[in-house]
N, C-alpha and C positions, 0 to 999 in steps of 0.2 A: 780814122775820122770820127765823126759823130754818129753814133748808132741811135736809132730811135726805138730803143727797147723800153717799153713802158716802166718796167720794174726798176730800170737804172736811171730813168730820167729824173726821179725824185730820190734824193739821198736818204729820205726817210722811208723808202719802200713804196710799193704801189698801194693805192686805195683799197684794193680787194682785201688786203690783209686785215684792214680795219673792219671790213664787213665780217670777217671771221671771228672778231673779238666777241667773246661771250662772257658776261659778268659772272655767270654761274658755273663756269668750267670746273672750278675746284669743288663746288658743291656737288656737281655731277659725279665726279670721281668718288667723293665721300659717300654719296647716296647709292652708288652702283650696287653695293652688296644688299642694302636693305630693299632695293627695287627687285633684285633677283630673288631675294627671300620671299617675296610675295608671289612667286611662281607666275610671271607674266606668260601669257599664251602668245607665241609668235612675236614676242617683244612688246606686248600690250597688256596693261592691267584691265580686266573687265570692269565695267561700271560698278558692279557690286563690290569687288575687291577695293577699288579706288575709293568708293563711298565709305567702306569700313575704316580704311586708313585715315581718311579725312575726318570721320566722326571721332576718331581717337584723339584728335587734337583738342577736342573740347570746345571748339568754336561753335557759334550759333549757326543754325541752319541757313539763315539768310547770308551769313558771311561765307559759308561753305559754297553756297550757290554761286556767289560772285567769284569766288576763287576758282571754282570749276570752270565757269565761263571764260575766265582769263587763261586758265591752264590748258584747257582742251582747244588748243590753237587751231587745229584742223577741223574741229567740230565733228569728230567722228564718234564721240561718245566713249572713247577709250583713251587712256593715258599711256604714251610711250615713255621711255626712260626720261627723255628731256622735258616732256610736259609734266611728269611726276616731280622732277627737280624744281620746275617753276611753281607747282602747287605747294611743295614743301617750303620753298623760299617765301612764298606769300603768307603761308600759315605762320612761319617763324617771325616774319616782319610784324604781324598783328600781335602775336602771343608775346614775343620777347621784346620787341621795340615799341609796341603800342602804336604802330603806324596804321593809318586807315588803309583799306584796300583801294588800290588805284582804279580809276575808271578804265584805264587801259594800260597795258604793259609798256614800260619804257623799251625802246628798241634794243638796248644793251642786254635786256633780260630775255628777249625772245631768242630762242635757239636759232643759230644761223640757217639751219636747214628749213626753218619755218618762216623766215622773214618774207620771202616772196609771197607766201600765202597771206600773211598779215596784210601786205600791201594791197592785195587783190580783194581780200575779204572786206576791208574797210571801204572799198569802192572809191578811194581818194585818187 
């Protein structure tokens, strides 16, 4: 008979899978080594290390401040691997594509692990 199993009720799969989609998944793989090369402590880059990395991009201090605000999604002052990927993505967008820094991150760019934070931080 008919089973009400959520994942099979939609031939395109359950909506949860969509929530797991992350636009920067490939970048994250590619940047893993450079992140590890910065010797993260317990999986985090210290504010000092992250600052040095961001300064090397050659962007203005104001731009870097905005990028930091967007990247440090949990506002703990440290960048984990995923936040680092977001920061590098934003720097690249500005440097290589001449894009303005967004006022807030598009959902597809926020790492899935941080999306619930984003929802609650915004207070919407």
